[in-house]
C-alpha positions, 0 to 999 in steps of 0.5 A: 518531448523529453522522457519522464523524470520518474522511474522505479529502480533498485527498489526505489522511486526516483525523480531526476535520479534522486530517491524520494518517498510518497507519504500521504493519503488517498481521496475518497472515490468521488472527491476528484469528480468535483474540482472544488472538492479536490482543491479543498482536499489537496489543501487539507493534505498539505496541512496534514504534512503529506507530500503526496495525494492519490486520486482517481480518474474514472473512465465513465467521466472521461468518455461519456460517449464513445470516442468523445474524450474529456479529461477536465477531471484529470486537468483539475487534479494536476492543477490543484496538485501543482498549486498545493505543491504535492506529488500525485499518484493517479488511479485509472478507474476503468472497467474494473474497480473493487471487483465490479464495473460501476466506473465503466461508461454507460455505453459500455454497461448498457450493451451486454451483447458487445460487452458481456457480463461475468456470470457467477454460480450460486455462492455466498453474497460478496462483501460490502453488499446486502440483501435486496441491493440494486444490481451491480454490473460486473463485466467479463474480463474475457471480452476482447471488445472491453479490453480494446475499449478500456485500453483505448481510453487509457491510452488517450488519457496517458497521451493527455498526461504526456503533454500537460504542463504539470505532468511531472507532478504525476509520480505513478499510475495505477491500472484499474483498481482491486480487480478480480471476481467476487462470489465465485472462483471463476467467471462462468459466462459463455465467453469465459467457458470458451477460454477455460476449455481452450489450450493453455497459452504457450507463454503461460506454460513457459512461465510454469516451467520457470516458476519457483518450486513454492509457486501455487501454479507450479504445484497444481501443474506438477500434481497433474504430471506437468503436462506439456499442453492441454486445456486449463483443467487438464494442466491445472485441475478443476479446484478453486485453486486452479480457477484462481490461477486461470482468472489471475492470468486473465486479469493480469494480461488484461491489465498488461494490455493497458500498461503496454500501450501506456508505456509506449507513450509516456513510460511512467511507473505503473502498478496494480493494487490488491484486495488482499487474499487470502485474509481472515474471514476470506479464505477462498478465492471468490470470498476475496476477488478471484484473479486479483494480485493476491498472495497466492498468484503474485508470480502469475501476475508478474509473468502476465503483466511484465510492464508493471513496476509494482504489485501493491497491497491495500492493507486493511488487516490487523497485522501489516508486517506479514503483508509488506513482507509478502509484497516486498521482494528482492527485485520489486519496489513496495508501495502501499496505496491504501491503508487504515489510518494507523500510524504504526503501519507507516513505520512497518511499511517504511522499514520494509523498504516501501517507496510510499504509504497512503491512508485511505480517506485523506479528507477525513484525517484530523490535522494534529492526529498521530498520522499527521504528526508523523507525516509532518516529520518524515516528509522533511527528511525523506533523503535521510530516510531513503538512504537509511532504507537502502543501507539497512539502517531503518527498523520498526517495532510495533507492539500488538496489544498482547505483546510485552516486548520485542527484541530486534537487532540494530547494527551490532546491538540488541534492542529490547522494546517494551510498552512504556505504560504497561512497564510503568504500571508494573514498576509501580505495583512492584514498588507498592504504589498501586495502579496509576489513574487510567488516562482519558481516551485519546481523540480519534484520528479522523474528524467528526462526521468521517465516513469511517471513524478511525480510532487512535492507534494505541499500539506502542511503536517506534521507527528507529533510524541508525545514524551511526556512531551509536546514535539513533533517531527514534520516531514513535510513541509509548516505547521504552528502549533498552540496548545491549551488547554481548559481553559489554556494557552499553549505557545511555549517554544522552536522550534529547527530545526534538523535532524537524522544522524546515528540514533542520533538527531543533533540539528540545529537552535533554532527558535524564533522571526519571524522564528517561523512563518515558523517552517517547510520549504515551499517546502522541508521536514524538521524536528523540535522538539517543546517543549511547556510550560503550563503557570500556573495562566494565562488565555486565552483572 
């Protein structure tokens, strides 16, 4: 059996040595449990212009009885991905999914003596629940029996993948899903208390000694006098911050136990995803899943789970840029496995070097939506995009509602991006014309009846690809772009609308005169190729 054709290297995702991008969406949690629903969803993904789909395989459906494995769900995923000519990212919904254990098999959940439950103190009700809700199982990450059972099932799953005829459709494997503990900063079960009161492992102490000065864990350790040994409270203290580090080590080493066994069988790139924390409204561990790969403990996770190629953010906050900056590192690739259906976040992620981006709830995205328009163009030129990423020639501008303009540097030029609609309204007022008629509301990004409706992304944005020789390919909407060069004159030479069809550029109108006031559509995604001219002998006035 030859080795896998997928790998992560130099912050890129490679297939047979060629850098690629995974652009598409993630299925709703339950779609993959039905082969017919999966087939419909994959066909819809192709119609959207996606080249990749993210879909789960759950432990409870694979091992209904202990030791009796059935991977028909996974077989359907691979078969339908092959039929639709899509790349596939597979999620392992094992013992932990969204800080709960609802995807563990019945024989695991029903035996609390063998598989102990986590225990939390009297804290606020966790997110996404309500008073009087049916009890939701949360297993303890400190259970050796759980770790072994989960790892055994995951190993069997990876062995199934390794010999499947369509195995090369699978680009990445996600281990568990948004792990952590809600409603408390630490598991208070008996088995967890034993771990808390035990000596800190030598490999964690070694990590502390080599950690960066800005590390949360190192700061806690040094505040205690940098002890050479001791229990967790003796080494880190007793606050919730120490609890978060303790839980992060527990969850990361748990995930590592699965990842290490998989890597020895079929070493596909593996990653873990993060429910972001801290985030607005969730400031303290336990309000977001404590112990997951949140921003305060990324270094703990990298030490505890070295077999993972990436730690990846699920982005449901208003500003994506700070998140991708946090999770993109000098030596780690960035992948966004879950995101709101917001087209501007695609630009932000790719400009930060992401190897892929995925909107959650792919089945609900409307064909012809902004996301569909952009995906349909970008997937045709992925080799051009990955080269631009690697060479630093890709820039994103996304204007928030309260921003008038943003200045960025592109090569040796300064670019000022302004919202076209606001700029045009101001010019009309300056000319004494008055306010233009308000435009009709644009359609939602999602289909009628979507589980969660996603509004049109009204933010002006642009993904700007520097093609060299003062030529720029711009994907976006509602932006006016002005270029400047210190002590010199730069002017537009040409602006050509167009689109990519079967990977080839098809030029449309050549924009000049008044049309250069609006080079990109206001409420849908367009593409233009801009060429500048540097005027010799002229000076700025």
